[in-house]
SEFI-800638 format. One line per field, with one value per residue (C-alpha): residue number from 1; x, y, z. Coordinates in Angstrom, 3 decimals. Layout:
<nodes>
num: NUM,...
c1: X,...
c2: Y,...
c3: Z,...
</nodes>
This chain:
<nodes>
num: 1,2,3,4,5,6,7,8,9,10,11,12,13,14,15,16,17,18,19,20,21,22,23,24,25,26,27,28,29,30,31,32,33,34,35,36,37,38,39,40,41,42,43,44,45,46,47,48,49,50,51,52,53,54,55,56,57,58,59,60,61,62,63,64,65,66,67,68,69,70,71,72,73,74,75,76,77,78,79,80,81,82,83,84,85,86,87,88,89,90,91,92,93,94,95,96,97,98,99,100,101,102,103,104,105,106,107,108,109,110,111,112,113,114,115,116,117,118,119,120,121,122,123,124,125,126,127,128,129,130,131,132,133,134,135,136,137,138,139,140,141,142,143,144,145,146,147,148,149,150,151,152,153,154,155,156,157,158,159,160,161,162,163,164,165,166,167,168,169,170,171,172,173,174,175,176,177,178,179,180,181,182,183,184,185,186,187,188,189,190,191,192,193,194,195,196,197,198,199,200,201,202,203,204,205,206,207,208,209,210,211,212,213,214,215,216,217,218,219,220,221
c1: 80.517,83.937,86.536,90.198,91.572,93.682,91.678,91.632,90.451,87.899,86.456,86.353,84.827,82.599,79.354,80.464,80.970,77.394,75.866,74.214,76.607,79.609,77.913,77.365,81.044,82.532,80.488,81.267,84.992,84.924,83.257,85.936,88.780,87.209,86.526,89.642,93.068,92.767,95.238,96.505,96.556,93.486,95.387,96.828,93.595,93.542,97.425,97.187,95.219,97.032,100.494,99.185,96.842,94.358,96.102,99.333,98.451,100.460,100.250,97.643,98.427,95.435,95.770,93.087,93.312,96.031,98.624,97.150,100.246,101.646,103.728,103.210,100.283,100.418,97.797,99.683,99.126,101.974,104.073,105.306,106.724,110.483,112.316,109.627,110.478,109.472,106.299,106.710,104.768,106.900,110.111,108.799,107.991,111.601,113.077,111.194,112.260,115.869,115.605,113.660,115.477,118.768,117.689,119.015,116.594,116.147,116.816,113.122,109.780,108.318,106.884,106.147,108.826,106.578,103.414,105.228,106.005,102.586,101.960,98.466,98.873,95.209,93.918,90.264,89.509,91.289,91.199,91.514,91.313,94.649,95.528,92.356,92.697,89.840,87.929,86.664,85.942,82.116,82.036,81.595,85.022,84.992,82.134,84.290,87.486,85.747,84.408,88.030,89.015,85.948,86.995,90.315,88.914,86.649,88.870,92.479,94.135,97.405,97.550,99.277,97.066,99.006,96.526,98.091,95.955,92.368,91.040,92.743,92.162,88.324,88.545,89.559,86.112,86.176,89.198,89.386,92.207,92.187,93.308,95.389,97.932,96.593,99.324,97.795,99.669,99.359,99.678,103.250,102.466,104.774,101.725,100.975,104.317,106.097,103.653,104.757,103.298,104.829,108.616,109.872,106.799,108.970,105.930,108.060,110.116,106.954,105.195,108.092,108.231,104.517,104.879,107.797,105.887,103.206,105.559,105.675,108.606,109.319,108.917,112.086,111.237
c2: 86.906,85.501,88.233,87.514,88.717,87.082,84.409,85.883,89.212,87.286,85.739,89.021,90.915,88.256,90.190,93.259,91.174,90.163,93.555,95.522,98.364,95.987,94.614,97.983,98.995,95.974,96.701,100.354,99.672,96.996,99.480,102.071,99.674,98.712,102.080,104.185,103.832,103.175,102.413,100.261,97.307,95.060,92.333,94.764,96.455,94.286,94.313,95.973,93.145,90.331,91.428,91.943,89.118,90.361,88.527,89.933,93.624,95.705,99.187,100.798,103.848,105.352,107.238,108.750,107.164,105.713,107.650,108.352,108.658,105.754,103.206,104.586,102.647,99.238,98.860,100.241,103.749,106.157,103.478,103.462,100.683,100.031,102.596,105.211,108.718,109.370,111.497,114.632,113.022,109.840,112.024,113.696,110.369,109.122,112.403,112.057,108.480,109.516,112.272,110.026,106.739,107.507,105.242,106.395,107.199,103.804,103.401,102.520,103.829,100.334,99.771,96.179,95.492,97.416,95.512,92.156,93.183,93.990,97.628,97.787,100.547,101.214,103.699,104.623,104.579,101.586,102.614,105.920,107.070,108.062,111.715,112.400,112.347,111.278,110.226,107.059,108.546,108.279,104.685,103.084,102.053,104.005,101.965,98.908,100.178,101.584,98.037,96.819,99.485,98.506,94.859,95.624,97.863,95.153,92.091,93.334,95.019,96.974,98.401,101.611,103.728,106.514,109.097,111.799,114.747,115.602,112.882,110.025,111.618,111.589,107.806,108.013,107.864,104.021,103.253,102.669,104.621,102.715,99.511,101.006,103.732,106.553,108.896,111.914,114.559,116.714,115.120,114.638,116.425,119.630,121.894,120.590,119.479,122.608,124.608,122.402,119.433,116.821,116.786,116.137,114.149,110.975,108.830,106.044,105.575,105.963,103.416,100.952,101.601,100.900,97.501,96.524,97.349,95.063,92.177,92.652,93.108,96.748,97.739,98.040,101.254
c3: 89.426,88.850,89.754,89.363,92.707,95.345,97.289,100.777,99.462,97.306,100.446,102.333,99.443,97.894,98.950,96.994,93.754,93.914,94.365,91.529,91.594,90.962,87.990,86.636,87.541,85.703,82.581,82.532,82.911,80.210,77.796,78.658,78.010,74.800,73.420,74.598,76.235,79.991,82.791,84.364,81.988,82.757,84.223,86.838,88.004,91.165,91.659,95.087,96.449,94.570,95.819,99.475,100.864,103.472,106.392,105.365,105.373,107.866,106.289,104.191,101.969,100.053,96.818,94.797,91.218,89.030,87.055,83.557,81.384,79.396,81.083,84.589,86.332,87.366,90.088,93.123,94.447,94.004,92.294,88.626,86.559,86.183,84.005,84.309,85.837,89.227,89.384,91.626,94.619,94.482,94.494,97.683,99.296,98.574,99.787,103.141,103.550,103.040,105.572,108.063,107.710,105.875,103.015,99.729,96.879,95.021,91.235,90.600,91.482,91.331,94.913,94.420,97.035,99.591,98.619,99.157,102.661,103.638,102.367,100.742,98.052,97.432,95.002,95.798,92.087,90.406,86.719,84.590,81.051,79.510,80.117,82.119,85.957,87.975,84.768,86.387,89.791,89.173,88.032,91.469,92.468,95.640,96.936,96.412,97.842,100.813,101.413,101.428,103.958,106.150,105.836,107.178,109.922,111.192,110.598,111.418,114.386,114.758,111.227,110.169,107.952,106.161,105.096,102.903,101.862,102.383,100.147,101.897,105.460,104.540,104.955,108.499,110.039,109.022,111.121,114.941,116.244,119.561,117.596,114.823,114.184,111.835,110.482,108.762,106.723,103.677,100.298,99.056,95.843,95.423,95.657,99.182,100.461,99.702,102.009,104.870,106.654,104.630,105.276,108.671,109.877,110.445,109.306,108.098,111.282,113.414,111.238,111.821,115.571,115.938,113.913,116.095,119.165,118.183,117.218,113.554,111.212,110.134,106.439,104.366,102.864
</nodes>
C-alpha cells in the first residue's frame, strides 16, 4: 500500500501498512471523509510524522485525538493553525512554559516550530468527525500509532516522553525508562490542571536539561 508519509517513518512502519487492519482503517477513513466533515484535512493526517523524521525525534508528546472544530486541527497534537484561538489545554501549556522558562506566550498556537525541532506531536487517533470528540477512536488508528511508539522505543535512545493525563500515561509500558526520560503529569486541560499536578512541574526545563546532558540541542519552547 502506498502511504504518503515521510520516508524514514515509511521505512520503519512499512510492516503496518501491509497488515489487514491498516487496509480496513484506510477504507473506513476514506468513507468518513467522503460522507461527512472530518479533521484534519486529508493532506495533514500524517503531519506529525512528515514534520519530524524518525531519526530527528527528541521529544514525544502524546495526545488523544485531533481538535474537532473548524480550522483547528492540522495533524499535530495540542496544536492549532495560525489565527485560531488557543484551546484551554494549549493555554495552560503556554502558561506553564512561561512560568518554567520565562518565555512569553507566543502569538500563535501553531506548534510546527516544535515539530521541526524534533518534537513528535502524536495523537493516538489521527482523524475525527467534526464536532464529535473521539468519533474515530475505534477505527484502528491506535494500533498504528502504538506501532510508531514501539518503533521509537526499540530504535532510539535518550528521548523525552511527555505523558500528560491518564490516557497518555497508559502508553508508558512501551517505554524503557532506563534509556529514556519519562515525564508524567495530569492533563493540561482546565478540569485536570486546576486540581493540581500540572503547573509547577518544570517539565520543559527538565526536558531540555536531559537533552543537553545527552549532547542534544534543547528545544526552543
